[in-house]
PLY file of the C-alpha trace (Angstrom):
ply
format ascii 1.0
element vertex 293
property float x
property float y
property float z
element edge 292
property int vertex1
property int vertex2
end_header
0.00 0.00 0.00
1.51 3.32 -1.11
1.82 6.10 1.45
-1.38 8.12 1.80
-3.39 5.54 -0.14
-6.18 3.41 1.33
-8.33 3.80 4.43
-7.13 6.42 6.92
-9.14 6.78 10.11
-10.21 10.28 11.17
-9.70 9.19 14.74
-11.89 10.44 17.58
-10.35 12.12 20.61
-11.49 10.36 23.80
-12.17 12.42 26.93
-12.71 11.47 30.56
-14.47 14.12 32.65
-13.84 16.58 29.84
-10.07 16.01 29.81
-7.95 14.21 27.22
-7.90 10.46 27.91
-4.35 9.65 26.83
-4.55 5.93 27.56
-7.85 5.77 25.72
-6.23 7.33 22.66
-3.30 4.91 22.82
-5.67 1.94 23.08
-7.76 3.20 20.18
-4.68 3.60 17.98
-3.55 0.06 18.79
-7.01 -1.24 17.88
-6.85 0.61 14.57
-3.47 -0.77 13.61
-4.39 -4.31 14.65
-7.49 -4.10 12.43
-5.57 -3.06 9.33
-6.15 0.69 9.10
-3.72 2.15 6.57
-3.10 5.43 8.42
-4.13 7.61 11.36
-5.48 11.18 11.14
-5.59 12.88 14.58
-7.10 16.30 15.23
-9.44 16.44 12.25
-13.10 17.36 12.46
-13.85 13.89 13.86
-11.15 14.48 16.47
-13.01 17.58 17.72
-10.13 19.85 16.74
-12.41 22.88 17.08
-12.68 22.37 20.85
-9.09 21.33 21.59
-6.88 24.07 22.96
-3.42 24.52 21.44
-1.63 22.43 24.05
-4.14 19.58 23.76
-4.00 19.71 19.98
-0.23 19.44 19.95
-0.27 16.69 22.59
-2.75 14.53 20.67
-0.54 14.69 17.59
2.62 14.03 19.59
1.08 11.06 21.40
-0.30 9.65 18.16
3.10 9.77 16.47
4.78 8.19 19.49
2.20 5.40 19.71
2.14 4.63 16.00
5.95 4.49 16.00
6.22 4.37 12.23
3.91 1.40 11.70
1.50 3.41 9.53
1.57 7.03 8.33
0.23 9.80 10.56
-1.48 12.75 8.87
-2.01 15.42 11.51
-4.88 17.88 11.34
-3.39 21.35 11.61
-5.92 23.62 9.91
-7.17 26.94 11.25
-9.01 30.00 10.00
-6.01 32.08 11.04
-3.04 31.47 8.73
-0.47 32.18 11.44
-2.13 29.68 13.79
-2.22 27.08 11.01
1.51 27.62 10.47
2.20 27.20 14.19
0.21 23.95 14.40
1.82 22.66 11.21
5.32 23.39 12.52
4.48 21.62 15.78
3.23 18.56 13.86
6.44 18.50 11.83
8.52 18.67 15.01
6.46 15.82 16.51
7.30 13.62 13.53
4.01 13.53 11.62
4.33 12.20 8.07
2.02 14.86 6.64
-0.59 17.40 7.67
-4.24 17.93 6.80
-5.27 21.58 6.53
-8.94 22.54 6.33
-10.21 25.52 4.35
-10.49 28.56 6.63
-13.92 28.47 8.25
-16.07 31.54 9.00
-13.75 33.98 7.15
-15.09 32.88 3.72
-12.00 33.85 1.67
-12.25 34.00 -2.11
-10.18 31.79 -4.42
-7.14 34.06 -4.21
-7.35 34.16 -0.42
-7.46 30.36 -0.28
-4.47 30.13 -2.60
-2.40 32.59 -0.58
-3.38 30.93 2.74
-2.23 27.49 1.67
0.81 28.79 -0.17
1.94 30.62 2.98
1.66 27.45 5.10
3.42 25.28 2.52
6.28 27.76 2.19
6.65 28.21 5.96
6.84 24.51 6.94
8.58 21.77 4.99
6.14 18.89 5.36
3.76 17.20 2.89
0.31 18.80 3.05
-3.15 17.53 2.17
-5.77 20.20 1.61
-9.20 19.62 3.13
-12.39 20.83 1.47
-15.55 20.36 3.54
-18.10 23.01 2.55
-20.79 21.60 4.86
-18.59 22.58 7.82
-16.78 25.69 6.64
-19.37 27.53 4.49
-16.91 27.70 1.61
-16.33 25.36 -1.32
-12.80 25.27 -2.74
-13.29 24.65 -6.45
-11.18 22.26 -8.54
-9.55 25.14 -10.43
-8.12 26.52 -7.18
-6.98 23.07 -6.07
-5.25 22.52 -9.42
-3.40 25.79 -8.94
-2.35 24.76 -5.43
-1.23 21.35 -6.71
1.71 23.14 -8.33
2.94 24.47 -4.95
5.79 22.54 -3.34
4.70 20.34 -0.40
1.00 20.32 -1.40
0.52 16.69 -2.40
-3.20 16.02 -2.26
-6.64 16.76 -0.88
-9.32 15.31 1.35
-12.41 16.14 -0.70
-15.66 16.15 1.27
-17.85 18.13 -1.11
-20.10 15.11 -1.68
-20.28 15.82 -5.42
-19.12 13.18 -7.88
-19.09 15.88 -10.57
-16.71 18.05 -8.55
-14.51 15.07 -7.67
-14.33 14.18 -11.37
-13.28 17.72 -12.28
-10.73 17.69 -9.47
-9.07 14.49 -10.69
-9.26 15.67 -14.31
-7.58 19.02 -13.63
-4.88 18.00 -11.15
-1.57 16.23 -11.92
-1.59 12.44 -12.08
0.43 12.15 -8.88
-1.87 14.45 -6.89
-3.57 12.36 -4.19
-7.35 12.67 -3.99
-8.92 11.10 -0.90
-12.64 11.00 -0.24
-13.71 12.90 2.84
-16.95 10.96 3.10
-17.44 7.22 3.61
-20.41 7.32 1.20
-18.24 8.50 -1.70
-15.11 6.49 -0.87
-15.67 3.69 -3.39
-16.79 5.90 -6.30
-13.92 8.31 -5.64
-11.39 5.48 -5.99
-13.10 4.19 -9.13
-12.82 7.68 -10.61
-9.08 7.77 -9.88
-8.85 8.71 -6.22
-6.54 6.91 -3.82
-8.62 6.28 -0.71
-10.60 7.82 2.10
-10.18 9.61 5.40
-12.92 7.74 7.17
-15.36 8.11 10.05
-16.70 4.54 9.90
-13.15 3.29 10.45
-13.49 4.35 14.08
-15.83 1.41 14.65
-15.17 -0.86 11.66
-11.59 -0.28 10.52
-11.20 -3.76 9.04
-14.22 -3.32 6.79
-13.19 0.04 5.35
-9.61 -1.11 4.86
-10.86 -4.14 2.91
-13.20 -1.95 0.86
-10.40 0.40 -0.13
-8.02 -2.45 -0.91
-10.63 -4.04 -3.18
-11.46 -0.77 -4.94
-7.78 0.13 -5.46
-7.16 -3.37 -6.86
-10.03 -2.95 -9.32
-12.17 -5.65 -7.72
-15.46 -3.89 -8.33
-17.68 -6.80 -7.28
-16.04 -7.09 -3.86
-15.85 -3.32 -3.33
-19.50 -2.92 -4.28
-20.59 -5.69 -1.92
-18.59 -4.21 0.96
-19.94 -0.72 0.30
-23.54 -1.86 0.56
-22.83 -4.11 3.51
-21.48 -1.14 5.45
-23.93 1.41 4.10
-26.41 1.19 7.04
-23.57 1.89 9.48
-22.34 4.78 7.35
-25.83 6.30 7.63
-26.13 5.60 11.35
-22.84 7.37 12.01
-24.39 10.57 10.68
-27.71 10.39 12.53
-26.29 13.23 14.66
-23.44 15.70 14.14
-20.09 14.00 13.60
-18.28 12.76 15.72
-21.06 12.19 18.25
-22.20 8.80 16.84
-18.63 7.67 16.10
-17.60 8.26 19.70
-20.72 6.49 20.97
-19.90 3.58 18.67
-16.34 3.34 19.96
-17.74 3.22 23.49
-20.26 0.50 22.51
-17.32 -1.51 21.20
-15.54 -1.05 24.52
-12.61 0.67 22.81
-12.93 3.91 24.81
-14.25 4.42 28.33
-16.44 7.39 27.47
-17.90 8.48 24.16
-19.03 11.88 25.42
-18.12 14.80 23.15
-17.30 18.30 24.30
-19.84 21.09 24.23
-21.32 22.50 22.10
-21.85 18.95 20.82
-24.48 17.08 22.83
-24.39 13.32 23.59
-26.24 10.94 21.31
-29.89 10.53 22.31
-31.64 7.21 22.91
-33.01 7.02 19.38
-29.57 7.58 17.90
-28.05 4.96 20.18
-30.63 2.44 19.00
-29.95 3.21 15.31
-26.24 2.87 15.90
-26.54 -0.33 17.94
-28.75 -1.90 15.25
-26.33 -1.03 12.43
-23.33 -2.31 14.39
-25.15 -5.51 15.30
-25.99 -6.03 11.63
-22.25 -6.22 10.94
-21.59 -8.47 13.90
-19.58 -5.80 15.67
-21.57 -6.04 18.90
0 1
1 2
2 3
3 4
4 5
5 6
6 7
7 8
8 9
9 10
10 11
11 12
12 13
13 14
14 15
15 16
16 17
17 18
18 19
19 20
20 21
21 22
22 23
23 24
24 25
25 26
26 27
27 28
28 29
29 30
30 31
31 32
32 33
33 34
34 35
35 36
36 37
37 38
38 39
39 40
40 41
41 42
42 43
43 44
44 45
45 46
46 47
47 48
48 49
49 50
50 51
51 52
52 53
53 54
54 55
55 56
56 57
57 58
58 59
59 60
60 61
61 62
62 63
63 64
64 65
65 66
66 67
67 68
68 69
69 70
70 71
71 72
72 73
73 74
74 75
75 76
76 77
77 78
78 79
79 80
80 81
81 82
82 83
83 84
84 85
85 86
86 87
87 88
88 89
89 90
90 91
91 92
92 93
93 94
94 95
95 96
96 97
97 98
98 99
99 100
100 101
101 102
102 103
103 104
104 105
105 106
106 107
107 108
108 109
109 110
110 111
111 112
112 113
113 114
114 115
115 116
116 117
117 118
118 119
119 120
120 121
121 122
122 123
123 124
124 125
125 126
126 127
127 128
128 129
129 130
130 131
131 132
132 133
133 134
134 135
135 136
136 137
137 138
138 139
139 140
140 141
141 142
142 143
143 144
144 145
145 146
146 147
147 148
148 149
149 150
150 151
151 152
152 153
153 154
154 155
155 156
156 157
157 158
158 159
159 160
160 161
161 162
162 163
163 164
164 165
165 166
166 167
167 168
168 169
169 170
170 171
171 172
172 173
173 174
174 175
175 176
176 177
177 178
178 179
179 180
180 181
181 182
182 183
183 184
184 185
185 186
186 187
187 188
188 189
189 190
190 191
191 192
192 193
193 194
194 195
195 196
196 197
197 198
198 199
199 200
200 201
201 202
202 203
203 204
204 205
205 206
206 207
207 208
208 209
209 210
210 211
211 212
212 213
213 214
214 215
215 216
216 217
217 218
218 219
219 220
220 221
221 222
222 223
223 224
224 225
225 226
226 227
227 228
228 229
229 230
230 231
231 232
232 233
233 234
234 235
235 236
236 237
237 238
238 239
239 240
240 241
241 242
242 243
243 244
244 245
245 246
246 247
247 248
248 249
249 250
250 251
251 252
252 253
253 254
254 255
255 256
256 257
257 258
258 259
259 260
260 261
261 262
262 263
263 264
264 265
265 266
266 267
267 268
268 269
269 270
270 271
271 272
272 273
273 274
274 275
275 276
276 277
277 278
278 279
279 280
280 281
281 282
282 283
283 284
284 285
285 286
286 287
287 288
288 289
289 290
290 291
291 292
């Protein structure tokens, strides 16, 4: 499996009494690696990066790198809507030994295409580490178009993108316009298989938090061109993919990890609320359907 190809888990950040549960994170990483996950992505949206303070953010990345110990790549989430803060987090991730960083489009500011280009160019020029862009318009209120991504693909250190636009048309344009060696990863479990079949290289996955083996097998099949197997796996996991978005991410993913017994508490930080009884039942049913619980 080539670096940054396959199923990368957007790993949740476990808390106990509102504080970082370091042993819980270590245990979760070991579970991921044992189940065949191709890479670990700490401090993304699913890792509740928006509610981690700077010291916690840096510690999660540091601990992840130390625990992984080179067994799989670590792509550290280091995005911010303040370019200087994004540079600081990116430099810290590089010093911690991360293999690459994932940098989300600046949220709330709503920069235009030129602002996006200059933001990412500034980070890439300031810190010498491979960077994956991250486009998630449903979270950030801005959609980075393929033309801007293609322009950024020419910047040193910018090697790929996590594309969570949910549009097969946009993903097709992205792959068409960018260089052949530019890595396109799906940012949604639902579009992981079609993205690979269009020429993408994998997924940064939420479902991998509770079913890492399944998503790893799906990506391996799709990348090998085994459409029948990939298709069967996609539809087998589809109910769980839906259940994991019955409430704002990562609330169901954390609840699922707790149901598995992989973390002691699945409670998110405010302003995210815990999963309600109906959501728990949907999640439990989907996980039971896969034999996970």
